[in-house]
N, C-alpha and C positions, 0 to 999 in steps of 0.2 A: 412946067419948069423941070429942070434936070437936077436930080440929086445923086451924089455919088457916096458910096459906102466903102470907106478905105481899110484895107489891112495890107498886109505884106504882098500877097498876091492880088488883093483887092477885090471887091464885089460891086460891079457897076451895075447901078439899076437906072433906066431912062423912064421918067415919067412925063408924059404927053397931056394929060388931063388934070394934073395937080394931084393925082393919087399914084404912090408907089405900090406897084403891084407885082407879083411874081406869078407865073403860071405853074401851079402845082397839080399835077394831074392824078386824080384819085385813083388809087389802084396801080399807081406805077411801081416799078420794082425798086427794091431797097437800094440805097447807095451802097456800092462795093467799097470795102475797107482797102486802103493802100498800106504798104510798108510804111513803118514809122519814118516820118520826115527828119531829115537832118537839118539841124538849126544853124545859125550863123556861127555858133561857137563850137560846131562839130558835134553837138550833143542830139540824139535822135528823140522823137516824141516817145512817150511812155508806151508800155505794153497794150495800151487800149487800142493802138493803131488806128486812130480816128482818121477820117477820110479829109483830105485837104483838096478841095476842088479847085479848078481854075476858075477865073473871072466868069460870073454868070450874070446875064440880064433877062428879065422877064417880068411877068405880072404874077402876083401872089393873091389867089382867091381865098375866100374865108374858109377855114377847115370845117368840116363836119362834125367831128368827134373830138372832144378835149383829150389831151395826152394822159394817159396812166402809167407811164413808164417811170420806173424808180430812178432817182437821181444817181445814176452810175455810168461811167464813160464806157462800161462794157456792154451796156444794154444795146443791141442791134437797132438800127432805125427801122421804123414801120413802114408798112407799104402804103398806108394811107396817112394823109396829112393831118395835124391836129385840128380840132374843132375850135371854132371862135365864134362868139355871138355876133349877130348883124347888128351893125350900128352906121350911123350916118358918118360920112368921110368928113374929113377937116373943112371941106367947103360946103358941107351940109347936104350934099346930095343923098337922097334916100336910095336904099338898095346897093350902094356902092361900098366896098371894103375900105375902111379907115386905115390908117398907118400910124405907127408910133415907133418912138426910138428907145431901144434898149442901150444903154452906155455903161461903163464902168471902168475899173482897173483890176487887172489880174496881178495876184501878189503871191509870194511863198516866204518860207522863213529866210530866204536869201535876199528878198527885197522884190523890186517889181520883176514881173516876168515878160520879157520881150519875145515876140515871135512865137507866143503861145497860140495854139490853133483853137479856135471857138467855133463851135457848129451848133446849129439847132437841130435836134435829134428829130428824126422823121421828115426832114427837109433836106434840100440841096443847098442850103443856105450856110455860108461859113465865112470866116475872116480871120486875121490874125492880129495880136496884139503890137501896138506900136513900141518904140524904144524905151518909152516910159511906162509901158504896161496897159496903156488904155485901149479901149476897143469901142466899136459902135455897130449896132445892127438896126435895120428898120424891118418891122413886121407888123402885120394886121392885128387887132385884138384878138386875144386867145389865151391858152394855157400851154407853156412850152417848157421843155428841158433844155437848158443851156449846158453842153458839155464842152470841157476845157482840157486840152492835152498839153502838157509843158513841151517846150523845146529843148529843155535841159534835162538831164538824166537824174538828177537828185530829188526832183518833185515828182509828185503821182497826179493822175488825172483827177478831175472832180466834175460833178454834174449838179445843177441847182435848178429846181421849178421856179418859173417865173410867170406871174398873171400879168398880162399886157391889157390895160385899159386905157393907157395913155403912155406918155414919156416917162420912163422908169430908169433908175440907177440900179445896177446889180454888180457889186463888186464880188470877185472870185478870189478866196484864198486857197491855194492848193496845198494839199497836204504833202509832209516829207514823205519821200520814198524810204522805207525802212525795213529792217528785217525783225525777226521775233524778239531778239535781244534788246532791240531799240536803237541800233545803230542808223545814223543819217548822215548825209553827206552834202557838201556845198562846194561848187565850182567857183573859183576865184582867178582872177589874172593879175600879174604883176607881182606877185608875191616873190621874196628873195629866193634864188635857188640854193637850198642848203648842200654843203659839201663835207665829205669825209676827210679825215687826216690821215688814218692808219690803213694801210694797204692790206688787203686780204690776199692770202696764198692759196691757189687752187692746184689740185693734183694734175690736171690736165686744162687745157685752154676750152674745151668743148663741154666738159660736164664737171660737176664736183661740188663739194659743200666746203665751207670755211665757219667753223664753229668756234666761239669764243664766250667766255662768262661775262655777264652784264655787270657794269659797275653799280648799278641799282636796280631794284625789282620794276618791273612793268607789268600792267594788266591787259589782258585781251579776252574778251568774252567771259569775264568773271573769274579767270584764271590768273595765277601771279607767276611770271616767269623770271628767272634769273640767268638763264643761258639762251642762246640764239644760234641758228645756222643759217648761213646765207648762200644760196645757190648762184650759180653762174647764170642761170636761166631766169633771173629777176623776180626770186621770191625770197621773203624774209620769212622764216619759220621758227616758231617756237614750241610747236609740238612734233608730230611726226613728219619727217621730211623726206625728200626725193631728189635726185640728181636729173629727172627727166625733164625735158623741154617740151614735152607733147602736152600742152595745155588742155584744160577742160573748162567747162561752165561751173559755175558755183551756186549752191554748195554741192559737194560730192564727198561721199564716204571714202574714196580712194585718197592716198597720200598725194601731196602734202596736206595736212590740216593745221589748225591753229597758226594761221599764217596770214601775211600781208602779201598782196599780188600787186605790185606797181605796174609790172610789165612782164607777166609770164609768157615767155616766148622761147624758141630756140635760139640761144645766143652763144656768141663766143667771145672769151676775155683773151684777145691776143696781145701782142707786144705794144700794139697801139691803143689798148684799153686798160681798164683796171676797175676794180671794186674796193671802196674806201669806207670805213666807218670812223665814227666819233661820237662823244658825248658832250653836250653843252648844257648850260642853265644850272639854276640852283633849285634844291628841293624845296617843295614837293612838285616842281615843273621842270625836272631835268628832262632832256630829250636823247634819244637814240637815233642817229643818222645813219643810214647805209646808202651809199651813192654809186650808182654805175655811170662810168665816165667812158663814153665813146665806145659802148659795147657794139660788137658786129651781129647784125642779125644774120643767122646762117642762111647759105644759099643765095646772099646778096652782097653787095659791096656796101651796103648802107649801115651807118651807125647812128646810135640813138644815145642819149644821156638822160637818166631820171634818177629820182631819189625817193626813199620811203623814211617816214619820220614816225616814231612812236614815243609818246610821252608817258611818264610815270603817272600823269593825272588822267590817263585813259583816252586822250585824244591822238588821232594818227593823221598824216597827211601824205600826199603823194604829189610830185613836182616834176615837171618835163621841160626838156630843153634839146634843141635839135631833133624834133620828132615830126616835122613836116617835111613834105617833098615826095611822099609817095604813101599809098595806102599801108605797107607793112610798117614804115616807120610810125604811122599814126595809130597803129594798133589793130590792124586788120587780121593779124593772126595771133593776137594776144589776148590774155585774160587780166582784167583789172578789178580788183575788189578785196574784200576782207572776209575771213571765214573763221568759225570757231573750231575748237580742238577735236570735236568729233565729225566734223563734215557734214552736220546737219543743220546748220544756220549761216547765212552769209549776206552780205550786201553787194551785189554783183553790179558794177558800174558798166561794163561793157565785156562782151565776149566775141573775139573775131570781128570787130568793128573798128573803123578808122575814126575813133572819137576825140583822139588827143591832139591838142596844139602847143606850140611853143609858148612857154610862159605861163602855162595853165597849172593850177593846183587843185586837187581834190581834197577837201578837208573832211575828214570823218569825226563824229563825235557821238557819245551816247546820250540818249534821253530818258533811260529808265534806271541809269545806276549812276553812282558816285563813287569816289575812291576816300577811303580812309587809310592814312599812312603815318609813320613816325618811326622813332628809334627807341629800342628797349635798352636801358643802361644800368649798370650796378650803381646803386645809391652811395656806395663807399668811395669808388675811385672816378665815377662819372664815365667810365669806358663801356663800349658797346658789349651786350651779352649775345653769344652765340647759342643757338638751339633754344631760345626762348619761344614761347607759345604766345600769339596774339589772335584772340578768338572772339566772335560774336556771340553772345549770349543767346542761346535758342538755336545755335547751329546754322546761321546763315553763312558762315564762312569762318576759315582760320588760316593762318600763316605762320611758319617756324622761320626764325631769324638766322642768318648765318653770321660770319665773323663782324660784319659791319653793324649788326644789331637792328637793321632796318626790317620792317614787315610793310606790306600793302594788302589791303582788302578791297575788292570791288564788290559792292553791295547794292540791292535794290533802292531806288530814290524816288520820291522822298522817304524820309524815315528818320527815326531817332534810335540808336543804338547803345547798348551797354556793351564794353569791351573789357574782356578780362586778360590780364597779361600774368604769366607764370613761367617759372623756370626751376630747375632742380636746385634745392637748398636756398631758394628765394622765398620771400612772402610774396602772395598774390597782390595785385592791384588792379582795381577796376575804375574806368573812366566813362562818361556818356557823350556822345556826338550826335549832333542832328546834321544831316546832310541833304542837299537839293539836287535835282537830276543835273548831271555833268559836273557837280561841284567837288572839291577836295577838302576834306577836313584833317588836320594834323592833331595826332594824340600821342604824345611822347609818355614813357613810362620809366621810373626810376625804382627799381625793386631792391628792397631791403635784405640784407644777409649778414651773417657773422663774417668776421675777417681775422681768423686766428692764424698768427704766423709766428715763426720761430726766429730767434736772433742768430742761429746759425744752420747751415745745412749739412756740417760735418764736424765731429769732434775727433781729435786724435791725442791720445793720452800716451805718455812713455812712462812705463812703471817696471821696476825691476821685478824678477820672479819672487812670489811669495809676500808681496806687499799689497796694500789696499790704496786707492785713491778715489777722490770724488770730483765730479764734473758737473755743471748746471747747463741745462737748455732752459732758456726763459720763453715762455708762451705769452703772447699779448693778444688783445682782441680789440680792434678798433671799430668793429661793426656791430651788428645786432647781437645780443646775448645768445651764447651757444654753449653746448656741452662740448667737452672733448675727452679724447682718450689717446693714450700713447702706449705702444707695446712693441716688443719685437716681433719682426715678422718670422724669424727662425730663433727660437729661444735656445741660447748658448749654455747659460748656467752660471756665468761669470759676471752678470750685470743685473742690477735691481733698479727699479725705477719708482720714484716716490715724488708726488702721488702719481698714479697711473691713470687717473680720470678725475673729472670734476666738472664745474660748470663757470664758465667765464662771462661775467657781465660786461656790458658795453663799457670799453675803456679800461678793464681789469686786465691783470697780468698774474702769471703762475709760474714760479720757479720749479722745474722738475730736477730733481737730483739724480744723477747717475752714479750707482754706487759700483766700483770696479774692483775685483778681487783676483789677483793673479795667481793664487795658491794653486800649487799643481801645474801651472803652466811652464813651459819649457824656455829658459833664457835664450834669447835670440830669435824667437819666434813671433808672429804677429797674428792677433786676434781680431776679428772683425764682426759685425752685425749691423743690421738695418732697422731703425726705429721707424714705425708708421703712425703719424699724427693725424687723427680723424676729428673732424668737427663740421658743423653745419655752417660752412662757409662756400658760398656759391662760386666764388673764383677759384678757389682750391680747398674742395672738401677733404681732400687726403693729401699729404706731402709726406717726403721722407728725410730722415736724418741719418746719416751714416756714422758709425762710430768704430774707430781704429784704435786698437791697444797694441802698442809695441811692447813686447815683454823683453827690455833692454838687458844685455849681459855685462853691461857697466854703465854706471851713471854717477857723476860727482857734480854736486852743485856748490859753489863758493860765493859767500857773501864777502867780495873783496873789500878789505878795509874794516869788516866787521869783527867785533870781539866775541860774538856769541851766536849760537845756532838760531834760525827763524823759520817760520812756516809762512808761505805766501798765500795769497787769497784763494787759492784753489787747493790748498792743503799739501803742497809739495814742499819737503824739507830742503833747507840750505844750511851748509856747515859754516862755522867761523874761518876766517882767514888765517893762514899760517905760512911760515917760510918752508922751502922745500926740504924734504928729507928722503933719501933713497927709499924706494918702495912705496911712497906715499904720494902726495901732490903739495904743490906750493910755489911761492914765488922766489925768485933769484934776484940778487941786486941790491943795491944801496937804497931801498924802497922806504917810503913812509905813508902814513895814515893819514887821510883827508876826510873831515866830516862837516856837516851843516844841519842846523835845526831848521832851515829855511824850508818852505815847501816846493817840491819837485812837480813840475807840470809834464803833462804827457805820458804818465806812467800807464801802461797796459793794465787792463782790468784784471788779467790772470796773474799780474804780478804783485809786488808789494812796494809802497813808497820808501820804506827803510832800506831796501836794496839799493837805492839811487843816493841816499843821503850820506853814505859811507864810499870811500874809494881808496884804491892803492895807486901810488904815483911813484915815479922814479925806476921801477923794477924793468929788466930787460928780458925776463922770460918768466911764464908759468910752465911748470913741467908735472906731467902725470904719468905714473908708472902703473905697470901691471894691466895694461889694456889688452884683451883679446883681439887678434887681427880682425879687421873689419872696418865698416863705414861708420864715421863719427860725425855727429851734428854738434857744433860749438855755437852757443849762444852767448853773445857779449853783450853787456848793458854798460852804457856810458852816460854821464852827466857831468858838465863843467860846472864844478862847485865854487871855484874862485871868479871873482869878477875880472875875467881875463878878456882882453880884445882879441879879435881875430889875428892869426898868425903868431900869437904868443905861444901857443901850445900845438905843435904838429907833430905828428908821429905816424909810422906804419905799424901794421898789424900782419905776421907771418905766421904759417902753420905747416909743420913738416917740411920746412925750407923753401915753401913758396908764398909770395906776397898776394895776400887776399884783401887788405884794406890799405890803399896807399894815401899818404898825405892827409890823414885824419885831422880836421880843424874843427873841433866841437864847438867853439865859440861861433865860428863862420857858419856851419853847417845847421846847428840845432839853437844855438843861443846859450845863455847861462841859466843854469839850474832847469835844463829842459831834458827830459830822458831820450836817448837816442839808442837804437839797438842795431846789431849787425850780426849776420849769420854766416858762418862757413860750415861746408860739408867737405870732409877730408878722408882720405884713406889712411889707416895706421896699420903697419905691418911688423914693426919692430917691438911691440909691446910697451913704447913710450911716446907720448904726445908732447911734442915741444911747440909751445906757443909764444913766440917772440914779438917783442915791442922795441921798435927802433925810432929813436928820437931824432927829429929835425930842428926843433925849436921847442925849448921849454922841456919839462918832464912828461914822460909817458904817463898814462892814466887809465884805469878801468875800474868799473863799479861792481860788477858781477860776471861770473863765468860759470856756464853750465855745459858738461861735456857728456853726451849720451851716445851710446851705441845704438845704430839705427838699422836694422835689417831690412827696413822697408825702403831705404834710400840707396841710390847707386851712383857711384862715381867712376868715370871711364879712366 
């Protein structure tokens, strides 16, 4: 009978007596190792360089000595054939070598392995696996080592011992090709080609780097990166970079390091080419894409397109388009792989070899690590915390957040980790996460802290010389209980603070009284100081409040329509209203007094409701004598006390002959019994301020007037 042993190249054995035999000469020279064969997908066999002979026909005599070679594809074939026990053949003829079939399936983590080279160590027998990964060999009884070399570059060779006493099934699983860190790869076809959207700019078309901050942190070989440099020559670098297109094998201590090498070659980005980047996806699986589009290979007219993708979950991938047609386009002068930040570890896919094909993708993943990531926020406002620490207890890894509050740790896996989160002026928080190889665990943290704030950032007080005033800065704490202190940064001597320190419970407040004394100050001068408020508030542990005291040379405050003096809520005095007399101040015209006992809404906190419950109406002017030349601030308080409809009371306000408030209709602009304030700044040079009220409908009206000289203001 005639039996055929099939493979890609095929081993044909002709049997004329019903016994399949091959002639193996005892003491024959070892099989010579050939260069690694290129498979159908363009990938070569592994570094074992297993010999792939041409189809052979012959007889196989029984070996004399059993094989003792270790199951490794790197073991060279022996000079002598393996030994096997004498048995009757399948026809029962004594003294003749019997035959048996070894068959099985070759697989790897990527699935079935087609075109894998299967050899019987110490013999010239070999075959290749079919498209479904199956193979078949026919051998006489004995002990053999079956060596398998992959046709694709992401798997490693394997060798297994087989005892042949009859037909036997021997499946072989090829281990992943890996580096020390545990990076493995997989070649796939037909994946979508990723594209960038933002074009990068380079100094010259022939060399250069384009760097930019990443929108999220990414891991590579246990390090966390937030910035990247992209080279013209097909390298994405997170560590030390270079502009050189002189590629080398990996790993190497020379720059670049900490990099992705989708196509490291001497390239040009001319007007017909471009490099683009984009970010896609949602946390924790966002991806950075860098795409070289129609890059020109230096010294040729050939263009290639490829892309590198790095995810925040630790996975990476390379993608190829328009890379066929010549060895250079397929990578014959390029480096393809990934490398760590010191150049001491790498997973090299190919170096100066034409291994790339259109539509091909190389996926990289980690098998010994996992990612723990999340965002550190302020428990008070829910916003990210910059400069927060996320660390694995025991020192396995740590990261410091930036403005987005995000952290990322790549840790050995599997494992269970205690993570500690901390930041200045915040309480610490700890969580525990368990991770599997290649996995991602999310651990967010909201850190507690005080939140002491003030109701103002600036206090301005107008006080005549030789007088005292008080103002209040209100502190509140909406966060964790915190101590506080308030003090002048440069003590002036005219200000006191009460209390100057204390403790604010969560939700509590404290009014700090500012005591101001202008005794000895020069009229017309301005005093200033800055208060520093300190607390255990993570968002703002320190903030400032400025205090300006205008030592006015003139100030008169009138409760228009009022019959007696009063003091407002901040301690400022107001005089009763009066008609004008020369050398003093007061109203002119046939005026009347208006009052109400009903409440007035919208009264400023620093004022007094009583000021708005009385008014003077019908006057045509308020006149103030004895003013030193200078700039004056006029504060006018209004409130419509009668139930008037809009357009029933309309008037203008003028100062020093200029119109400042035209067509004031209180019922229209504010409503009835609602406080309404206007402010005028004017220059007085003749010693008299003339404040005119001009009616268009109904009677003029004003509830309060305060005139203050302001050396801190300027009027052109």
